[in-house]
PDB file of N, CA, C and O in Angstrom:
ATOM      1  N   MET A   1     -41.699 219.920  48.959  1.00  0.00           N
ATOM      2  CA  MET A   1     -40.757 219.784  47.901  1.00  0.00           C
ATOM      3  C   MET A   1     -40.311 218.371  48.085  1.00  0.00           C
ATOM      4  O   MET A   1     -40.256 217.727  49.133  1.00  0.00           O
ATOM      5  N   PRO A   2     -39.857 217.839  46.293  1.00  0.00           N
ATOM      6  CA  PRO A   2     -39.164 216.783  46.700  1.00  0.00           C
ATOM      7  C   PRO A   2     -37.393 216.999  47.100  1.00  0.00           C
ATOM      8  O   PRO A   2     -37.002 217.822  46.272  1.00  0.00           O
ATOM      9  N   THR A   3     -36.570 216.724  47.731  1.00  0.00           N
ATOM     10  CA  THR A   3     -35.351 216.759  48.133  1.00  0.00           C
ATOM     11  C   THR A   3     -34.517 216.144  47.590  1.00  0.00           C
ATOM     12  O   THR A   3     -35.253 215.159  47.641  1.00  0.00           O
ATOM     13  N   ALA A   4     -33.549 215.725  47.041  1.00  0.00           N
ATOM     14  CA  ALA A   4     -32.228 214.975  45.994  1.00  0.00           C
ATOM     15  C   ALA A   4     -31.570 214.102  47.103  1.00  0.00           C
ATOM     16  O   ALA A   4     -31.330 214.365  48.282  1.00  0.00           O
ATOM     17  N   ALA A   5     -31.367 213.059  46.413  1.00  0.00           N
ATOM     18  CA  ALA A   5     -30.833 211.617  47.234  1.00  0.00           C
ATOM     19  C   ALA A   5     -29.607 211.967  47.474  1.00  0.00           C
ATOM     20  O   ALA A   5     -29.240 213.056  47.031  1.00  0.00           O
ATOM     21  N   THR A   6     -29.159 211.573  47.836  1.00  0.00           N
ATOM     22  CA  THR A   6     -27.642 211.541  48.854  1.00  0.00           C
ATOM     23  C   THR A   6     -27.099 209.998  48.144  1.00  0.00           C
ATOM     24  O   THR A   6     -27.689 208.937  47.939  1.00  0.00           O
ATOM     25  N   THR A   7     -25.754 210.441  47.905  1.00  0.00           N
ATOM     26  CA  THR A   7     -25.218 208.936  47.800  1.00  0.00           C
ATOM     27  C   THR A   7     -24.223 209.107  48.444  1.00  0.00           C
ATOM     28  O   THR A   7     -23.593 210.161  48.526  1.00  0.00           O
ATOM     29  N   THR A   8     -23.852 207.547  49.244  1.00  0.00           N
ATOM     30  CA  THR A   8     -22.528 207.676  49.679  1.00  0.00           C
ATOM     31  C   THR A   8     -22.123 206.680  49.359  1.00  0.00           C
ATOM     32  O   THR A   8     -22.820 205.683  49.172  1.00  0.00           O
ATOM     33  N   VAL A   9     -20.793 206.748  49.215  1.00  0.00           N
ATOM     34  CA  VAL A   9     -19.917 205.733  48.835  1.00  0.00           C
ATOM     35  C   VAL A   9     -18.584 205.411  49.835  1.00  0.00           C
ATOM     36  O   VAL A   9     -17.697 206.128  50.299  1.00  0.00           O
ATOM     37  N   ILE A  10     -18.941 203.774  49.939  1.00  0.00           N
ATOM     38  CA  ILE A  10     -18.484 202.901  51.665  1.00  0.00           C
ATOM     39  C   ILE A  10     -17.116 202.718  50.766  1.00  0.00           C
ATOM     40  O   ILE A  10     -17.233 202.475  49.564  1.00  0.00           O
ATOM     41  N   GLU A  11     -15.764 202.845  51.397  1.00  0.00           N
ATOM     42  CA  GLU A  11     -14.813 202.729  50.818  1.00  0.00           C
ATOM     43  C   GLU A  11     -14.239 201.431  51.591  1.00  0.00           C
ATOM     44  O   GLU A  11     -14.777 201.206  52.675  1.00  0.00           O
ATOM     45  N   ARG A  12     -13.425 200.726  51.262  1.00  0.00           N
ATOM     46  CA  ARG A  12     -13.372 198.985  51.178  1.00  0.00           C
ATOM     47  C   ARG A  12     -12.548 199.476  52.317  1.00  0.00           C
ATOM     48  O   ARG A  12     -11.854 200.486  52.199  1.00  0.00           O
ATOM     49  N   LYS A  13     -12.615 198.724  53.512  1.00  0.00           N
ATOM     50  CA  LYS A  13     -11.876 198.966  54.971  1.00  0.00           C
ATOM     51  C   LYS A  13     -10.658 197.765  54.816  1.00  0.00           C
ATOM     52  O   LYS A  13      -9.500 197.822  55.228  1.00  0.00           O
ATOM     53  N   TRP A  14     -11.335 196.669  54.081  1.00  0.00           N
ATOM     54  CA  TRP A  14     -10.334 195.532  55.069  1.00  0.00           C
ATOM     55  C   TRP A  14     -10.579 194.835  53.472  1.00  0.00           C
ATOM     56  O   TRP A  14     -11.455 194.878  52.608  1.00  0.00           O
ATOM     57  N   HIS A  15      -9.095 194.107  53.683  1.00  0.00           N
ATOM     58  CA  HIS A  15      -8.901 192.938  52.285  1.00  0.00           C
ATOM     59  C   HIS A  15      -8.910 191.811  52.976  1.00  0.00           C
ATOM     60  O   HIS A  15      -8.935 191.715  54.203  1.00  0.00           O
ATOM     61  N   THR A  16      -8.884 190.741  52.002  1.00  0.00           N
ATOM     62  CA  THR A  16      -8.830 189.112  52.010  1.00  0.00           C
ATOM     63  C   THR A  16      -6.961 188.886  51.762  1.00  0.00           C
ATOM     64  O   THR A  16      -6.394 189.831  51.212  1.00  0.00           O
ATOM     65  N   THR A  17      -6.320 187.980  52.065  1.00  0.00           N
ATOM     66  CA  THR A  17      -5.314 187.396  51.739  1.00  0.00           C
ATOM     67  C   THR A  17      -5.362 187.607  50.587  1.00  0.00           C
ATOM     68  O   THR A  17      -4.588 188.465  50.163  1.00  0.00           O
ATOM     69  N   ALA A  18      -6.533 186.729  49.352  1.00  0.00           N
ATOM     70  CA  ALA A  18      -5.992 186.456  48.429  1.00  0.00           C
ATOM     71  C   ALA A  18      -6.007 188.376  47.515  1.00  0.00           C
ATOM     72  O   ALA A  18      -5.377 188.684  46.504  1.00  0.00           O
ATOM     73  N   GLU A  19      -6.618 188.972  48.059  1.00  0.00           N
ATOM     74  CA  GLU A  19      -7.338 190.404  47.936  1.00  0.00           C
ATOM     75  C   GLU A  19      -5.131 191.112  47.188  1.00  0.00           C
ATOM     76  O   GLU A  19      -4.660 191.602  46.162  1.00  0.00           O
ATOM     77  N   VAL A  20      -4.640 190.689  48.507  1.00  0.00           N
ATOM     78  CA  VAL A  20      -3.507 191.349  49.043  1.00  0.00           C
ATOM     79  C   VAL A  20      -2.576 190.408  48.028  1.00  0.00           C
ATOM     80  O   VAL A  20      -1.570 190.936  47.554  1.00  0.00           O
ATOM     81  N   ALA A  21      -2.828 189.288  47.748  1.00  0.00           N
ATOM     82  CA  ALA A  21      -1.810 188.760  47.170  1.00  0.00           C
ATOM     83  C   ALA A  21      -1.635 189.091  45.300  1.00  0.00           C
ATOM     84  O   ALA A  21      -0.646 189.114  44.568  1.00  0.00           O
ATOM     85  N   GLU A  22      -3.151 189.316  45.037  1.00  0.00           N
ATOM     86  CA  GLU A  22      -3.493 189.570  43.816  1.00  0.00           C
ATOM     87  C   GLU A  22      -2.725 191.370  43.435  1.00  0.00           C
ATOM     88  O   GLU A  22      -2.096 191.601  42.403  1.00  0.00           O
ATOM     89  N   MET A  23      -2.963 192.307  44.418  1.00  0.00           N
ATOM     90  CA  MET A  23      -2.562 193.966  44.330  1.00  0.00           C
ATOM     91  C   MET A  23      -0.970 193.449  44.140  1.00  0.00           C
ATOM     92  O   MET A  23      -0.288 193.814  43.182  1.00  0.00           O
ATOM     93  N   LEU A  24      -0.481 192.549  45.189  1.00  0.00           N
ATOM     94  CA  LEU A  24       1.201 192.219  45.217  1.00  0.00           C
ATOM     95  C   LEU A  24       1.813 191.737  44.262  1.00  0.00           C
ATOM     96  O   LEU A  24       3.020 191.875  44.058  1.00  0.00           O
ATOM     97  N   GLY A  25       0.602 190.786  43.211  1.00  0.00           N
ATOM     98  CA  GLY A  25       1.797 189.864  42.379  1.00  0.00           C
ATOM     99  C   GLY A  25       1.879 188.893  43.111  1.00  0.00           C
ATOM    100  O   GLY A  25       2.361 187.993  42.423  1.00  0.00           O
ATOM    101  N   PHE A  26       1.690 188.533  44.124  1.00  0.00           N
ATOM    102  CA  PHE A  26       2.244 187.325  44.488  1.00  0.00           C
ATOM    103  C   PHE A  26       1.497 185.741  44.700  1.00  0.00           C
ATOM    104  O   PHE A  26       0.345 185.755  45.134  1.00  0.00           O
ATOM    105  N   GLY A  27       1.735 185.243  44.590  1.00  0.00           N
ATOM    106  CA  GLY A  27       1.006 183.665  44.782  1.00  0.00           C
ATOM    107  C   GLY A  27       0.240 184.055  46.298  1.00  0.00           C
ATOM    108  O   GLY A  27       0.486 185.113  46.877  1.00  0.00           O
ATOM    109  N   LEU A  28      -0.538 183.223  46.730  1.00  0.00           N
ATOM    110  CA  LEU A  28      -1.949 183.133  47.684  1.00  0.00           C
ATOM    111  C   LEU A  28      -0.651 182.238  48.797  1.00  0.00           C
ATOM    112  O   LEU A  28      -0.279 182.747  49.855  1.00  0.00           O
ATOM    113  N   SER A  29      -0.267 181.252  48.429  1.00  0.00           N
ATOM    114  CA  SER A  29       0.927 180.704  49.148  1.00  0.00           C
ATOM    115  C   SER A  29       1.823 181.617  49.717  1.00  0.00           C
ATOM    116  O   SER A  29       1.776 181.579  50.947  1.00  0.00           O
ATOM    117  N   LYS A  30       2.645 182.445  49.249  1.00  0.00           N
ATOM    118  CA  LYS A  30       3.480 183.479  49.808  1.00  0.00           C
ATOM    119  C   LYS A  30       2.991 184.471  50.636  1.00  0.00           C
ATOM    120  O   LYS A  30       3.575 184.839  51.655  1.00  0.00           O
ATOM    121  N   THR A  31       1.573 185.074  50.099  1.00  0.00           N
ATOM    122  CA  THR A  31       0.908 185.761  50.959  1.00  0.00           C
ATOM    123  C   THR A  31       0.429 185.377  52.227  1.00  0.00           C
ATOM    124  O   THR A  31       0.288 186.169  53.158  1.00  0.00           O
ATOM    125  N   LYS A  32       0.097 183.793  52.293  1.00  0.00           N
ATOM    126  CA  LYS A  32      -0.329 183.953  53.862  1.00  0.00           C
ATOM    127  C   LYS A  32       1.037 183.783  54.352  1.00  0.00           C
ATOM    128  O   LYS A  32       1.186 184.291  55.463  1.00  0.00           O
ATOM    129  N   MET A  33       2.098 183.216  53.862  1.00  0.00           N
ATOM    130  CA  MET A  33       3.477 183.538  54.808  1.00  0.00           C
ATOM    131  C   MET A  33       3.665 184.423  55.544  1.00  0.00           C
ATOM    132  O   MET A  33       3.925 184.463  56.746  1.00  0.00           O
ATOM    133  N   LEU A  34       3.441 185.629  54.322  1.00  0.00           N
ATOM    134  CA  LEU A  34       4.017 186.876  54.915  1.00  0.00           C
ATOM    135  C   LEU A  34       2.672 187.409  55.979  1.00  0.00           C
ATOM    136  O   LEU A  34       2.826 188.484  56.559  1.00  0.00           O
ATOM    137  N   VAL A  35       1.666 186.797  56.151  1.00  0.00           N
ATOM    138  CA  VAL A  35       0.652 187.313  56.881  1.00  0.00           C
ATOM    139  C   VAL A  35       1.677 186.333  58.373  1.00  0.00           C
ATOM    140  O   VAL A  35       2.519 186.841  59.114  1.00  0.00           O
ATOM    141  N   LEU A  36       1.229 184.992  58.373  1.00  0.00           N
ATOM    142  CA  LEU A  36       1.746 184.605  59.299  1.00  0.00           C
ATOM    143  C   LEU A  36       2.636 184.587  59.692  1.00  0.00           C
ATOM    144  O   LEU A  36       2.648 184.452  60.915  1.00  0.00           O
ATOM    145  N   SER A  37       3.879 184.693  59.041  1.00  0.00           N
ATOM    146  CA  SER A  37       4.370 184.857  59.895  1.00  0.00           C
ATOM    147  C   SER A  37       4.453 186.954  60.428  1.00  0.00           C
ATOM    148  O   SER A  37       5.437 187.279  61.092  1.00  0.00           O
ATOM    149  N   GLY A  38       4.017 187.425  60.275  1.00  0.00           N
ATOM    150  CA  GLY A  38       4.089 188.730  60.502  1.00  0.00           C
ATOM    151  C   GLY A  38       4.491 189.692  60.157  1.00  0.00           C
ATOM    152  O   GLY A  38       4.542 190.624  60.960  1.00  0.00           O
ATOM    153  N   GLN A  39       4.996 189.878  58.655  1.00  0.00           N
ATOM    154  CA  GLN A  39       5.412 190.816  57.720  1.00  0.00           C
ATOM    155  C   GLN A  39       4.632 191.319  57.490  1.00  0.00           C
ATOM    156  O   GLN A  39       5.127 192.444  57.421  1.00  0.00           O
ATOM    157  N   ILE A  40       3.000 191.510  57.135  1.00  0.00           N
ATOM    158  CA  ILE A  40       2.481 191.583  56.694  1.00  0.00           C
ATOM    159  C   ILE A  40       1.320 191.526  57.785  1.00  0.00           C
ATOM    160  O   ILE A  40       0.876 190.450  58.186  1.00  0.00           O
ATOM    161  N   ARG A  41       0.733 193.102  58.360  1.00  0.00           N
ATOM    162  CA  ARG A  41      -0.117 192.524  59.587  1.00  0.00           C
ATOM    163  C   ARG A  41      -1.307 192.254  59.310  1.00  0.00           C
ATOM    164  O   ARG A  41      -1.499 192.507  58.120  1.00  0.00           O
ATOM    165  N   SER A  42      -2.541 191.723  59.989  1.00  0.00           N
ATOM    166  CA  SER A  42      -3.514 191.205  60.141  1.00  0.00           C
ATOM    167  C   SER A  42      -4.428 190.607  61.433  1.00  0.00           C
ATOM    168  O   SER A  42      -4.149 190.107  62.523  1.00  0.00           O
ATOM    169  N   VAL A  43      -5.428 190.872  60.850  1.00  0.00           N
ATOM    170  CA  VAL A  43      -6.411 190.723  62.250  1.00  0.00           C
ATOM    171  C   VAL A  43      -7.135 189.322  61.586  1.00  0.00           C
ATOM    172  O   VAL A  43      -7.306 189.013  60.407  1.00  0.00           O
ATOM    173  N   ALA A  44      -7.565 188.451  63.130  1.00  0.00           N
ATOM    174  CA  ALA A  44      -8.302 187.689  62.563  1.00  0.00           C
ATOM    175  C   ALA A  44      -9.794 187.326  63.274  1.00  0.00           C
ATOM    176  O   ALA A  44      -9.986 186.823  64.381  1.00  0.00           O
ATOM    177  N   ILE A  45     -10.811 187.762  62.236  1.00  0.00           N
ATOM    178  CA  ILE A  45     -12.416 187.648  62.026  1.00  0.00           C
ATOM    179  C   ILE A  45     -12.887 186.194  61.479  1.00  0.00           C
ATOM    180  O   ILE A  45     -12.844 185.681  60.361  1.00  0.00           O
ATOM    181  N   GLY A  46     -13.390 185.712  62.843  1.00  0.00           N
ATOM    182  CA  GLY A  46     -13.338 184.412  62.764  1.00  0.00           C
ATOM    183  C   GLY A  46     -12.960 183.756  62.337  1.00  0.00           C
ATOM    184  O   GLY A  46     -12.094 183.423  63.146  1.00  0.00           O
ATOM    185  N   ARG A  47     -12.868 183.152  61.556  1.00  0.00           N
ATOM    186  CA  ARG A  47     -11.662 181.605  60.664  1.00  0.00           C
ATOM    187  C   ARG A  47     -10.815 182.626  59.421  1.00  0.00           C
ATOM    188  O   ARG A  47     -10.090 182.038  58.618  1.00  0.00           O
ATOM    189  N   ASN A  48     -10.939 183.887  59.348  1.00  0.00           N
ATOM    190  CA  ASN A  48     -10.257 184.123  58.222  1.00  0.00           C
ATOM    191  C   ASN A  48      -9.122 185.576  58.992  1.00  0.00           C
ATOM    192  O   ASN A  48      -8.703 185.713  60.141  1.00  0.00           O
ATOM    193  N   ARG A  49      -9.004 186.133  58.193  1.00  0.00           N
ATOM    194  CA  ARG A  49      -7.344 186.973  58.319  1.00  0.00           C
ATOM    195  C   ARG A  49      -8.422 188.088  57.133  1.00  0.00           C
ATOM    196  O   ARG A  49      -9.146 187.810  56.177  1.00  0.00           O
ATOM    197  N   ARG A  50      -8.001 189.539  57.889  1.00  0.00           N
ATOM    198  CA  ARG A  50      -8.608 190.109  57.407  1.00  0.00           C
ATOM    199  C   ARG A  50      -7.187 191.554  57.297  1.00  0.00           C
ATOM    200  O   ARG A  50      -6.565 191.578  58.359  1.00  0.00           O
ATOM    201  N   ILE A  51      -6.712 192.535  56.354  1.00  0.00           N
ATOM    202  CA  ILE A  51      -5.915 193.696  56.286  1.00  0.00           C
ATOM    203  C   ILE A  51      -5.829 194.773  55.936  1.00  0.00           C
ATOM    204  O   ILE A  51      -5.630 194.784  54.721  1.00  0.00           O
ATOM    205  N   LEU A  52      -5.870 195.750  56.355  1.00  0.00           N
ATOM    206  CA  LEU A  52      -6.195 196.996  56.088  1.00  0.00           C
ATOM    207  C   LEU A  52      -5.382 197.378  55.091  1.00  0.00           C
ATOM    208  O   LEU A  52      -4.237 196.955  54.927  1.00  0.00           O
ATOM    209  N   PRO A  53      -5.859 198.057  54.512  1.00  0.00           N
ATOM    210  CA  PRO A  53      -4.733 199.259  53.524  1.00  0.00           C
ATOM    211  C   PRO A  53      -3.634 199.799  53.723  1.00  0.00           C
ATOM    212  O   PRO A  53      -2.722 199.779  52.896  1.00  0.00           O
ATOM    213  N   LEU A  54      -3.586 200.234  54.606  1.00  0.00           N
ATOM    214  CA  LEU A  54      -2.410 201.085  55.784  1.00  0.00           C
ATOM    215  C   LEU A  54      -1.104 199.526  55.821  1.00  0.00           C
ATOM    216  O   LEU A  54       0.070 199.596  55.457  1.00  0.00           O
ATOM    217  N   TRP A  55      -1.658 198.555  56.245  1.00  0.00           N
ATOM    218  CA  TRP A  55      -0.646 197.151  56.706  1.00  0.00           C
ATOM    219  C   TRP A  55      -0.034 197.143  55.448  1.00  0.00           C
ATOM    220  O   TRP A  55       1.187 197.298  55.446  1.00  0.00           O
ATOM    221  N   VAL A  56      -0.655 196.983  54.285  1.00  0.00           N
ATOM    222  CA  VAL A  56       0.022 196.393  53.002  1.00  0.00           C
ATOM    223  C   VAL A  56       0.794 197.455  52.483  1.00  0.00           C
ATOM    224  O   VAL A  56       1.758 197.080  51.815  1.00  0.00           O
ATOM    225  N   ASP A  57       0.627 198.816  52.615  1.00  0.00           N
ATOM    226  CA  ASP A  57       1.212 200.329  52.306  1.00  0.00           C
ATOM    227  C   ASP A  57       2.606 200.208  53.058  1.00  0.00           C
ATOM    228  O   ASP A  57       3.622 200.727  52.595  1.00  0.00           O
ATOM    229  N   GLU A  58       2.586 199.108  54.878  1.00  0.00           N
ATOM    230  CA  GLU A  58       3.745 199.975  55.402  1.00  0.00           C
ATOM    231  C   GLU A  58       4.326 198.367  55.025  1.00  0.00           C
ATOM    232  O   GLU A  58       5.503 198.367  55.385  1.00  0.00           O
ATOM    233  N   TYR A  59       4.041 197.267  54.558  1.00  0.00           N
ATOM    234  CA  TYR A  59       4.586 195.888  54.047  1.00  0.00           C
ATOM    235  C   TYR A  59       5.632 196.603  53.050  1.00  0.00           C
ATOM    236  O   TYR A  59       6.848 196.677  53.228  1.00  0.00           O
ATOM    237  N   VAL A  60       4.948 197.077  52.041  1.00  0.00           N
ATOM    238  CA  VAL A  60       5.134 198.075  50.518  1.00  0.00           C
ATOM    239  C   VAL A  60       6.965 198.796  51.099  1.00  0.00           C
ATOM    240  O   VAL A  60       8.085 198.301  50.971  1.00  0.00           O
ATOM    241  N   ALA A  61       6.531 200.028  51.685  1.00  0.00           N
ATOM    242  CA  ALA A  61       7.589 200.862  52.303  1.00  0.00           C
ATOM    243  C   ALA A  61       8.952 200.386  53.045  1.00  0.00           C
ATOM    244  O   ALA A  61      10.139 200.707  53.001  1.00  0.00           O
ATOM    245  N   ARG A  62       7.940 199.198  53.940  1.00  0.00           N
ATOM    246  CA  ARG A  62       9.999 198.126  53.908  1.00  0.00           C
ATOM    247  C   ARG A  62      10.561 197.858  53.352  1.00  0.00           C
ATOM    248  O   ARG A  62      11.748 198.184  53.357  1.00  0.00           O
ATOM    249  N   VAL A  63       9.793 196.790  52.215  1.00  0.00           N
ATOM    250  CA  VAL A  63      10.682 196.441  51.401  1.00  0.00           C
ATOM    251  C   VAL A  63      11.305 197.203  50.508  1.00  0.00           C
ATOM    252  O   VAL A  63      12.325 196.759  49.980  1.00  0.00           O
ATOM    253  N   VAL A  64      10.833 198.443  50.179  1.00  0.00           N
ATOM    254  CA  VAL A  64      11.412 199.587  49.261  1.00  0.00           C
ATOM    255  C   VAL A  64      12.381 199.618  49.746  1.00  0.00           C
ATOM    256  O   VAL A  64      13.394 199.392  49.084  1.00  0.00           O
ATOM    257  N   ALA A  65      12.475 200.053  51.751  1.00  0.00           N
ATOM    258  CA  ALA A  65      13.943 200.705  52.148  1.00  0.00           C
ATOM    259  C   ALA A  65      14.617 199.874  52.493  1.00  0.00           C
ATOM    260  O   ALA A  65      15.759 200.334  52.493  1.00  0.00           O
ATOM    261  N   THR A  66      14.624 198.388  52.959  1.00  0.00           N
ATOM    262  CA  THR A  66      15.525 197.102  52.802  1.00  0.00           C
ATOM    263  C   THR A  66      16.308 197.045  51.557  1.00  0.00           C
ATOM    264  O   THR A  66      17.434 196.549  51.565  1.00  0.00           O
ATOM    265  N   ALA A  67      15.695 197.597  50.326  1.00  0.00           N
ATOM    266  CA  ALA A  67      16.029 197.296  49.252  1.00  0.00           C
ATOM    267  C   ALA A  67      17.115 198.026  48.414  1.00  0.00           C
ATOM    268  O   ALA A  67      17.896 197.535  47.600  1.00  0.00           O
ATOM    269  N   GLU A  68      16.905 199.980  49.011  1.00  0.00           N
ATOM    270  CA  GLU A  68      17.037 200.990  49.269  1.00  0.00           C
ATOM    271  C   GLU A  68      18.754 200.970  49.780  1.00  0.00           C
ATOM    272  O   GLU A  68      19.816 201.220  49.211  1.00  0.00           O
ATOM    273  N   GLU A  69      18.309 200.472  51.337  1.00  0.00           N
ATOM    274  CA  GLU A  69      19.877 199.976  52.190  1.00  0.00           C
ATOM    275  C   GLU A  69      20.699 199.001  51.606  1.00  0.00           C
ATOM    276  O   GLU A  69      21.794 198.736  52.102  1.00  0.00           O
ATOM    277  N   VAL A  70      20.221 198.369  50.466  1.00  0.00           N
ATOM    278  CA  VAL A  70      21.341 196.627  50.539  1.00  0.00           C
ATOM    279  C   VAL A  70      21.495 197.623  48.903  1.00  0.00           C
ATOM    280  O   VAL A  70      22.429 197.020  48.374  1.00  0.00           O
ATOM    281  N   ALA A  71      21.189 198.476  48.153  1.00  0.00           N
ATOM    282  CA  ALA A  71      21.782 199.247  47.115  1.00  0.00           C
ATOM    283  C   ALA A  71      22.861 200.189  47.018  1.00  0.00           C
ATOM    284  O   ALA A  71      23.709 200.345  46.139  1.00  0.00           O
ATOM    285  N   ALA A  72      22.568 201.042  48.570  1.00  0.00           N
ATOM    286  CA  ALA A  72      23.705 202.396  49.140  1.00  0.00           C
ATOM    287  C   ALA A  72      25.099 201.530  49.465  1.00  0.00           C
ATOM    288  O   ALA A  72      26.104 202.110  49.877  1.00  0.00           O
TER     289      ALA A  72
END
């Protein structure tokens, strides 16, 4: 009896700096500055930087928290 094929969906684990810039609506230069200054965490893999989606979320949460503190 034939068995049904199984489909596996692989979710993206890493983003490039350019992808993060697009997600945030920032320019590439600004995003690279945020990465190099450590404001957005990243890891070097070869000659490239990679960023976990969680790290983008952490950056956004910090920016929002700072904005809320200033507004209060």
